[in-house]
C-alpha positions as CSV (number, residue, x, y, z in Angstrom):
1,X,61.7,-3.3,142.3
2,X,58.2,-3.8,141.1
3,X,55.5,-1.4,142.5
4,X,53.5,-4.3,144.0
5,X,56.6,-5.7,145.8
6,X,57.5,-2.2,147.1
7,X,54.0,-1.7,148.6
8,X,54.1,-5.2,150.2
9,X,57.5,-4.4,151.7
10,X,56.4,-1.1,152.9
11,X,53.3,-2.6,154.4
12,X,55.3,-5.3,156.2
13,X,57.7,-2.6,157.6
14,X,54.7,-0.6,158.8
15,X,53.4,-3.6,160.7
16,X,56.9,-4.5,162.1
17,X,57.8,-1.0,163.2
18,X,55.1,-0.6,165.9
19,X,55.8,-4.1,167.1
20,X,59.5,-3.3,167.4
21,X,58.8,0.0,169.0
22,X,56.6,-1.6,171.6
23,X,59.2,-4.2,172.4
24,X,61.9,-1.5,172.7
25,X,59.6,0.5,175.0
26,X,58.9,-2.5,177.2
27,X,62.6,-3.4,177.4
28,X,64.0,0.1,178.1
29,X,65.6,0.7,181.4
30,X,63.2,2.4,183.8
31,X,64.4,4.5,186.8
32,X,62.9,4.3,190.3
33,X,64.0,6.7,193.1
34,X,63.8,5.8,196.8
35,X,63.8,8.3,199.6
36,X,64.1,6.4,202.9
37,X,63.8,8.2,206.2
38,X,66.2,5.9,208.0
39,X,70.0,5.6,207.9
40,X,71.6,3.3,205.4
41,X,72.9,0.9,208.1
42,X,69.4,0.6,209.7
43,X,68.5,-3.2,209.6
44,X,64.8,-2.4,209.6
45,X,65.2,0.0,206.7
46,X,67.3,-2.6,204.8
47,X,64.7,-5.3,205.3
48,X,61.9,-3.1,204.1
49,X,63.6,-2.1,200.9
50,X,64.6,-5.7,200.3
51,X,60.9,-6.6,200.4
52,X,60.2,-3.7,198.0
53,X,62.8,-4.9,195.5
54,X,61.5,-8.5,195.9
55,X,58.0,-7.3,195.2
56,X,59.2,-5.5,192.0
57,X,61.0,-8.6,190.9
58,X,57.9,-10.7,191.3
59,X,56.1,-8.3,189.0
60,X,58.8,-8.6,186.3
61,X,61.2,-5.7,187.3
62,X,64.8,-6.8,187.8
63,X,67.3,-4.3,189.0
64,X,70.1,-3.9,186.4
65,X,68.0,-5.5,183.6
66,X,64.9,-3.4,183.1
67,X,64.9,-1.1,186.1
68,X,67.5,1.0,188.0
69,X,66.8,1.9,191.6
70,X,68.5,5.0,193.1
71,X,68.5,5.0,196.9
72,X,68.9,7.9,199.3
73,X,68.9,7.5,203.1
74,X,68.0,10.7,205.0
75,X,68.6,9.3,208.5
76,X,65.9,11.5,210.0
77,X,67.9,14.6,209.1
78,X,65.8,17.6,207.8
79,X,68.6,18.9,205.6
80,X,69.2,15.5,204.0
81,X,65.5,15.1,203.1
82,X,65.6,18.3,201.1
83,X,69.0,17.6,199.5
84,X,68.1,14.1,198.6
85,X,64.7,15.0,197.3
86,X,66.3,17.4,194.9
87,X,69.0,14.9,193.8
88,X,66.4,12.2,193.1
89,X,64.1,14.5,191.1
90,X,67.2,15.7,189.1
91,X,67.7,12.1,188.0
92,X,64.4,12.2,186.1
93,X,63.0,9.0,187.5
94,X,59.8,7.4,186.3
95,X,58.5,7.2,189.9
96,X,59.8,7.7,193.4
97,X,59.1,5.7,196.5
98,X,58.9,7.9,199.6
99,X,59.0,6.6,203.2
100,X,57.3,8.8,205.9
101,X,55.6,12.2,205.7
102,X,58.9,14.2,205.8
103,X,60.1,12.4,202.6
104,X,56.8,13.2,200.8
105,X,56.8,16.8,201.9
106,X,60.4,17.3,200.7
107,X,59.6,15.7,197.3
108,X,56.4,17.7,196.7
109,X,58.3,20.9,197.4
110,X,60.6,19.9,194.6
111,X,58.3,18.4,192.0
112,X,54.6,18.3,191.1
113,X,55.0,16.1,188.1
114,X,57.2,13.1,189.0
115,X,54.9,10.3,190.4
116,X,55.4,9.6,194.1
117,X,54.3,6.4,195.9
118,X,54.4,6.9,199.7
119,X,54.4,4.5,202.6
120,X,54.3,5.1,206.4
121,X,52.3,8.3,206.1
122,X,49.7,9.0,208.8
123,X,47.5,11.8,207.4
124,X,48.1,12.5,203.7
125,X,44.9,14.5,203.3
126,X,45.6,16.7,206.3
127,X,49.2,17.2,205.2
128,X,48.1,18.3,201.8
129,X,49.7,15.4,199.9
130,X,46.5,14.3,198.3
131,X,43.1,15.8,197.7
132,X,41.2,12.8,199.1
133,X,42.0,9.1,199.8
134,X,39.7,7.9,197.0
135,X,40.9,10.4,194.4
136,X,44.4,11.7,195.2
137,X,44.3,14.1,192.3
138,X,48.0,15.1,192.1
139,X,51.3,13.3,191.6
140,X,51.3,11.4,194.9
141,X,49.5,8.3,196.2
142,X,50.3,5.4,198.5
143,X,49.6,3.7,201.8
144,X,48.6,5.3,205.1
145,X,50.1,4.1,208.4
146,X,47.1,4.4,210.7
147,X,44.5,6.9,211.8
148,X,45.2,9.1,214.8
149,X,42.6,7.2,216.8
150,X,45.0,4.3,217.0
151,X,47.0,6.3,219.5
152,X,44.3,5.7,222.1
153,X,44.9,2.0,221.9
154,X,48.4,2.5,223.3
155,X,46.9,4.1,226.4
156,X,44.5,1.2,226.8
157,X,47.4,-1.3,226.5
158,X,49.1,0.6,229.3
159,X,46.2,0.1,231.7
160,X,46.2,-3.6,230.9
161,X,49.9,-4.3,231.4
162,X,50.7,-1.7,234.1
163,X,47.4,-0.6,235.7
164,X,49.1,1.2,238.6
165,X,50.8,3.8,236.5
166,X,49.7,7.4,237.2
167,X,52.2,9.3,235.0
168,X,53.0,8.7,231.3
169,X,55.7,10.4,229.2
170,X,54.7,10.9,225.6
171,X,57.7,10.8,223.3
172,X,56.8,12.8,220.2
173,X,58.3,14.8,217.3
174,X,56.7,18.3,217.6
175,X,58.1,19.3,214.2
176,X,55.7,17.1,212.3
177,X,51.9,17.2,212.2
178,X,51.6,13.5,213.1
179,X,53.5,14.1,216.3
180,X,51.0,16.7,217.4
181,X,48.0,14.7,216.2
182,X,49.0,11.5,218.1
183,X,49.6,13.4,221.3
184,X,46.2,15.2,221.0
185,X,44.3,11.9,220.8
186,X,46.2,10.5,223.8
187,X,45.6,13.7,225.8
188,X,41.9,13.7,225.0
189,X,41.6,10.2,226.5
190,X,44.0,10.4,229.4
191,X,42.3,12.4,232.1
192,X,38.6,11.6,231.6
193,X,39.0,7.9,231.0
194,X,42.2,6.9,232.6
195,X,43.2,9.5,235.2
196,X,46.8,9.7,234.3
197,X,49.2,12.7,234.0
198,X,50.9,13.2,230.7
199,X,54.4,14.7,230.1
200,X,55.4,15.4,226.5
201,X,59.0,14.7,225.7
202,X,60.3,16.0,222.4
203,X,62.6,13.9,220.2
204,X,64.7,16.6,218.6
205,X,68.0,14.9,219.4
206,X,69.5,12.1,221.5
207,X,70.8,14.4,224.3
208,X,67.4,16.0,224.8
209,X,65.7,12.6,224.9
210,X,68.2,11.3,227.5
211,X,67.9,14.3,229.7
212,X,64.1,14.5,229.7
213,X,63.5,10.8,230.2
214,X,65.9,10.8,233.2
215,X,64.2,13.8,234.7
216,X,60.7,12.2,234.2
217,X,61.9,8.9,235.8
218,X,62.9,10.6,239.1
219,X,59.3,10.4,240.3
220,X,57.5,7.0,240.8
221,X,54.7,5.3,238.9
222,X,55.8,6.4,235.5
223,X,55.8,4.8,232.0
224,X,56.1,6.1,228.5
225,X,54.3,5.9,225.1
226,X,56.5,6.3,222.0
227,X,54.6,7.8,219.1
228,X,55.4,7.0,215.5
229,X,57.9,9.3,213.8
230,X,61.2,9.0,211.9
231,X,62.9,10.5,214.9
232,X,61.6,7.7,217.2
233,X,62.8,5.1,214.6
234,X,66.2,6.7,214.4
235,X,66.7,6.8,218.2
236,X,64.9,3.6,219.0
237,X,67.9,1.8,220.5
238,X,68.5,4.8,222.9
239,X,64.8,5.0,223.8
240,X,64.6,1.2,224.6
241,X,67.8,1.4,226.5
242,X,66.6,4.4,228.6
243,X,63.3,2.6,229.4
244,X,65.3,-0.4,230.7
245,X,67.7,1.7,232.7
246,X,65.0,3.7,234.4
247,X,62.6,0.7,234.7
248,X,59.9,2.5,232.7
249,X,57.2,0.3,231.1
250,X,56.8,1.5,227.5
251,X,54.3,1.1,224.7
252,X,55.6,1.4,221.1
253,X,53.9,1.8,217.8
254,X,55.6,-1.0,215.8
255,X,56.8,-4.6,216.4
256,X,60.4,-3.9,215.6
257,X,60.7,-1.9,218.9
258,X,59.7,-5.1,220.7
259,X,62.0,-7.3,218.8
260,X,64.8,-4.9,219.8
261,X,63.9,-5.2,223.5
262,X,60.9,-3.0,224.0
263,X,58.0,-4.1,226.2
264,X,54.8,-4.0,224.0
265,X,53.7,-2.6,220.7
266,X,50.5,-2.3,218.6
267,X,50.5,-1.1,215.1
268,X,50.4,-2.0,211.4
269,X,52.9,-4.3,209.6
270,X,55.2,-1.6,208.2
271,X,57.2,-4.0,206.1
272,X,54.1,-5.2,204.2
273,X,53.5,-1.6,203.1
274,X,56.7,-1.8,201.0
275,X,55.5,-5.0,199.3
276,X,52.2,-3.3,198.5
277,X,54.0,-0.2,197.3
278,X,55.8,-2.3,194.7
279,X,52.4,-3.0,193.1
280,X,51.7,0.7,192.8
281,X,55.2,1.4,191.4
282,X,54.6,-1.4,188.8
283,X,51.2,0.1,187.8
284,X,52.8,3.5,187.3
285,X,55.7,2.1,185.3
286,X,53.0,0.5,183.1
287,X,51.3,3.7,182.4
288,X,48.8,4.4,185.2
289,X,48.7,7.8,186.9
290,X,49.2,8.4,190.6
291,X,46.2,10.6,190.6
292,X,44.0,7.7,189.7
293,X,45.3,5.2,192.3
294,X,43.4,5.5,195.6
295,X,45.3,5.8,198.9
296,X,45.1,2.5,200.8
297,X,44.9,1.8,204.5
298,X,46.8,-1.0,206.3
299,X,45.3,-4.5,206.0
300,X,47.0,-5.9,209.1
301,X,47.6,-4.7,212.7
302,X,49.8,-6.7,215.1
303,X,50.3,-6.9,218.8
304,X,53.7,-7.9,220.1
305,X,54.9,-8.5,223.6
306,X,58.4,-9.1,225.0
307,X,58.0,-11.4,228.1
308,X,61.7,-11.1,228.9
309,X,61.4,-7.3,229.2
310,X,58.1,-7.7,231.2
311,X,59.9,-10.0,233.7
312,X,62.8,-7.5,234.0
313,X,60.3,-4.8,234.9
314,X,58.5,-7.0,237.4
315,X,55.3,-7.0,235.3
316,X,52.9,-9.9,234.9
317,X,51.2,-9.9,231.5
318,X,47.5,-10.8,231.8
319,X,46.6,-14.1,230.0
320,X,43.9,-12.2,228.0
321,X,46.6,-9.9,226.6
322,X,48.9,-12.8,225.7
323,X,46.0,-14.6,224.0
324,X,45.6,-11.6,221.7
325,X,49.3,-11.2,220.8
326,X,50.5,-11.9,217.3
327,X,54.1,-12.3,218.5
328,X,55.4,-13.2,222.0
329,X,59.1,-13.0,222.6
330,X,60.3,-15.1,225.5
């Protein structure tokens, strides 16, 4: 081979090699882990992750072609959160989607290098997940659920839909900071502004919830506020059933409680968070760092009312409240 031809061939290969390498890198299979706080057979959890997968597909990531998604469902079980966090990190994923604070906490105890995109987290700064909302600074970022001040809105809704109540049970998970924070806001507003007596009910297990709600319901003029937590989501069918059995008006944090038979809810669109999370996962898969992606707040809050449940409880929903509702179930 002549020297000139050899140099030309070498030069062509030098040009072609980076191009081929880039194509190979773009086409290589990426791995995404998902740690979901709900059970695998939970319809709401399935719907959320379907939205997440659809969001990834719209951004060019198709499961089985260029991305593999490994799912773990913790079912609000503390041991499973820790076990599944370790399992997912051991798979060496490019990024992990984490639903709820307990998922994020378990993952951050396991890794400080694998990027984490979280959803449905109330106070990521207070929990130590990020340094600040604008500059997360570590390996986690994502989407907040709401500020604690939203908890006061549930108390205001109570006085609109059931103004004669004097006693309110607050269903909370005392094992998580968000459970304490939500209760503190409601407690700060209850006596000076609304003159109601609060009774905290812990959500540690189904038996405890059933016993404590039954005990609370023995006295008249009572209702309940269900705060946001994985435990409340896991036991929502029981909680809604108990409210109906004991004729307790109840305010819930999310719309899916109302579509399952609850009375009224006010909170963010939790499914939309999973669609937005797909955008952050896409950006991380394309080379951006979690530390550089700011934590984002919800863009939409929704009020839902179940008129069938209101009728069963003997309540008349004020027209002003109906006019503000995003969804009315009849």
